[in-house]
C-alpha positions in Angstrom: -34.8 59.7 -24.0 -31.2 60.9 -24.1 -28.6 58.3 -25.3 -26.7 58.2 -22.0 -29.9 57.5 -20.1 -30.9 54.7 -22.4 -27.4 53.2 -22.1 -27.7 53.4 -18.3 -31.1 51.7 -18.4 -29.7 48.9 -20.6 -26.7 48.4 -18.3 -29.1 48.1 -15.3 -31.2 45.5 -17.0 -28.1 43.5 -18.0 -26.8 43.5 -14.5 -30.2 42.3 -13.2 -30.1 39.5 -15.8 -26.6 38.4 -14.8 -27.5 38.4 -11.2 -30.6 36.3 -11.9 -28.6 33.8 -14.0 -26.0 33.5 -11.3 -28.6 32.9 -8.7 -30.3 30.3 -10.9 -27.0 28.4 -11.6 -26.2 28.5 -7.9 -29.7 27.2 -7.0 -29.4 24.4 -9.6 -25.9 23.4 -8.3 -27.2 23.4 -4.7 -30.2 21.3 -5.6 -28.0 18.9 -7.6 -25.7 18.4 -4.6 -28.7 17.9 -2.3 -30.1 15.2 -4.7 -26.7 13.5 -4.8 -26.5 13.5 -1.1 -30.0 12.1 -0.7 -29.3 9.5 -3.3 -26.2 8.2 -1.5 -27.0 5.1 0.5 -26.7 5.4 4.3 -23.3 4.5 5.6 -21.5 5.0 2.2 -18.9 7.6 1.6 -19.4 10.7 -0.6 -16.3 11.0 -2.8 -14.9 14.1 -4.3 -14.5 14.3 -8.1 -10.8 13.6 -7.7 -11.4 10.4 -5.7 -14.1 9.3 -8.2 -11.5 9.6 -11.0 -9.2 7.2 -9.1 -12.0 4.6 -8.6 -13.1 2.9 -11.8 -16.2 1.5 -10.0 -17.2 4.3 -7.5 -20.8 3.1 -7.5 -20.0 -0.3 -6.2 -21.9 -1.8 -3.2 -18.7 -1.5 -1.1 -17.7 2.1 -0.3 -14.6 2.9 -2.3 -11.4 3.6 -0.4 -10.6 7.2 0.1 -7.3 8.2 -1.5 -4.5 9.9 0.4 -3.9 13.5 -0.4 -0.9 14.5 -2.4 0.9 15.8 0.7 0.1 12.6 2.6 1.4 10.4 -0.2 4.5 12.5 -0.7 5.3 12.4 3.0 5.0 8.7 3.3 7.0 8.1 0.1 9.7 10.5 1.4 9.8 8.5 4.6 10.2 5.2 2.6 13.0 6.7 0.5 14.7 7.9 3.7 14.6 4.4 5.1 16.2 3.0 2.0 19.0 5.6 2.1 19.7 5.1 5.8 19.9 1.4 5.3 22.6 2.1 2.7 24.9 3.6 5.3 27.8 1.2 5.8 25.8 -2.0 4.9 27.4 -5.4 5.7 27.6 -6.2 2.0 27.3 -3.3 -0.4 26.8 -5.5 -3.5 23.9 -7.4 -1.7 22.4 -4.1 -0.6 22.3 -2.8 -4.2 20.7 -6.0 -5.5 18.2 -6.1 -2.6 17.1 -2.5 -3.4 16.4 -2.8 -7.2 12.8 -3.7 -6.7 12.1 -1.3 -3.7 13.5 1.7 -5.7 11.5 0.7 -8.8 8.4 0.5 -6.6 9.0 3.9 -5.0 9.8 5.5 -8.4 6.5 4.1 -9.8 4.5 5.3 -6.9 6.1 8.8 -7.1 5.5 9.0 -10.8 1.8 8.0 -10.6 1.1 10.0 -7.4 -0.4 12.9 -9.2 -3.1 11.0 -11.0 -3.6 7.9 -8.9 -3.0 7.4 -5.2 -3.6 4.6 -2.6 -5.2 5.2 0.7 -3.1 6.3 3.7 -3.3 2.8 5.3 -2.0 1.2 2.1 0.9 3.6 1.9 1.6 3.0 5.6 1.7 -0.8 4.9 4.2 -0.2 2.1 6.4 1.9 4.3 6.3 -0.7 7.1 7.2 -3.5 4.7 10.1 -1.5 3.3 11.4 -0.8 6.8 11.5 -4.6 7.6 13.1 -5.4 4.2 15.7 -2.6 4.5 16.8 -4.1 7.9 17.6 -7.3 6.0 19.2 -5.4 3.2 21.6 -3.7 5.6 22.7 -6.8 7.5 21.9 -9.3 4.7 18.9 -11.5 5.5 20.9 -14.4 7.0 22.8 -12.2 9.4 20.3 -9.8 11.0 21.3 -10.0 14.7 17.8 -10.2 16.1 18.7 -13.0 18.5 21.6 -11.0 19.9 19.4 -8.0 20.4 16.8 -10.0 22.3 19.5 -11.5 24.5 20.7 -8.0 25.4 17.1 -7.0 26.3 15.7 -10.2 27.9 18.8 -12.3 28.7 17.2 -15.1 26.7 17.8 -16.5 23.2 14.8 -16.8 20.9 16.5 -19.3 18.7 17.3 -21.6 21.6 13.8 -21.3 23.0 12.2 -22.1 19.6 14.8 -24.7 18.7 15.8 -22.9 15.5 19.1 -23.8 13.9 19.1 -20.9 11.4 18.5 -17.2 11.2 14.7 -16.8 10.7 14.6 -13.1 9.7 13.9 -14.0 6.1 10.8 -15.9 7.2 9.6 -12.8 9.0 10.0 -10.7 5.8 8.0 -13.1 3.7 5.3 -13.3 6.3 5.2 -9.5 6.6 4.9 -9.3 2.8 1.7 -11.3 3.0 0.3 -9.4 6.0 1.1 -5.9 4.7 1.2 -5.9 0.9 -2.2 -7.5 0.8 -3.7 -4.1 1.6 -2.5 -2.2 -1.5 -3.0 -5.2 -3.7 -6.6 -5.6 -2.5 -7.2 -1.9 -2.8 -5.9 -1.8 -6.4 -8.2 -4.7 -7.4 -11.2 -3.3 -5.6 -10.9 0.1 -7.2 -10.0 -1.0 -10.7 -12.1 -4.2 -11.2 -15.7 -5.2 -10.5 -14.7 -8.1 -8.2 -16.1 -8.0 -4.8 -16.4 -10.2 -1.7 -15.3 -13.8 -2.3 -13.6 -13.4 -5.7 -11.9 -10.2 -4.6 -10.3 -12.1 -1.7 -9.4 -15.1 -3.8 -7.7 -12.9 -6.5 -5.9 -10.8 -3.9 -4.4 -13.8 -2.3 -3.5 -15.2 -5.7 -1.7 -12.0 -6.6 0.2 -12.1 -3.3 1.2 -15.8 -4.0 2.1 -15.1 -7.6 4.3 -12.1 -6.8 6.0 -14.1 -4.0 6.7 -16.9 -6.5 8.0 -14.3 -9.0 10.4 -13.0 -6.4 11.7 -16.5 -5.8 12.3 -16.9 -9.5 14.2 -13.6 -9.7 16.3 -14.7 -6.7 17.2 -17.9 -8.5 18.0 -16.1 -11.8 20.0 -13.4 -9.9 21.8 -15.9 -7.8 23.2 -17.6 -11.0 25.2 -14.5 -11.9 26.4 -13.3 -8.5 28.9 -15.9 -7.6 28.8 -18.3 -4.7 29.4 -15.9 -1.8 27.1 -13.1 -3.0 24.5 -15.6 -4.2 24.4 -17.1 -0.7 24.0 -13.7 0.9 21.3 -12.7 -1.6 19.3 -16.0 -1.5 19.7 -16.5 2.3 18.6 -20.1 1.9 21.0 -21.2 4.7 21.2 -24.7 3.2 17.4 -25.2 3.5 16.3 -27.1 0.3 12.7 -26.0 0.9 13.5 -22.4 1.5 11.5 -21.0 -1.5 8.5 -23.1 -0.8 8.4 -22.1 2.9 8.8 -18.4 2.0 5.8 -18.6 -0.4 3.8 -20.5 2.2 4.4 -17.8 4.8 3.4 -15.0 2.3 0.2 -17.0 1.6 -0.4 -17.4 5.4 0.0 -13.7 6.0 -2.3 -12.7 3.2 -4.9 -15.2 4.3 -4.8 -14.0 7.9 -5.2 -10.4 6.8 -8.1 -11.1 4.5 -10.0 -13.9 6.2 -9.0 -14.4 9.9 -8.5 -10.8 10.9 -12.0 -9.5 10.0 -13.6 -12.5 11.8 -11.6 -11.8 14.9 -12.5 -8.1 14.7 -16.2 -8.9 14.3 -16.1 -11.4 17.2 -14.4 -8.9 19.5 -16.6 -6.0 18.5 -19.4 -6.7 21.0 -16.9 -6.7 23.8 -16.2 -3.0 23.2 -19.8 -1.9 23.0 
């Protein structure tokens, strides 16, 4: 057999082997994906490898939360950053605005830095954005001077403070309640994805973290207030001469977190049959 003909025959055999190996690998991969799909319990979520990498316990009985995509996380973080910047346009007290935004900017920087390797779900990011929007309103006007009552009087011709019998500006109470209601979502998600805790202990530890971080914030307010001077400390602390301000703020954060974790699911389950 001529050398060229022998080489052509070898090339033909090699091409057939490559095609057969490729077909075999494709079949094995297809069968593997079928087995994984069949092994997945009904009602659970099939996670991508990227999502599995962000969930330390992806095989937990509770379906792990799907992470937001990079573009979704970047968009929501950009919106949060824009809210902070807009609140800084001619604030009532520039020094108070700067102090109020130390923690929000640190949070946004941390989320942006870790966004590539670890991301929350879209709902958790949305909760963070909503919480920052409420906080930035207080940072712009200072917590004790947000004119919510004047706005309501323009819209409804009624004073909420007079109707409720309030003698102080209650916006700071709304912020602490909102912290419990909203920040409980990313905190719970972080614990659920990075620890083996589930059900009762997951709820207990989530509420404990909310209460602990709320207490930590009150301590930071106290420490910061010692070095700001009387006028700036009063604007930053926003106690409005209430000796139990810190305790009430923490209680509202605890109430908000408890409602989100315990009461809200019960109400949703009770109302579910009405929509069927």
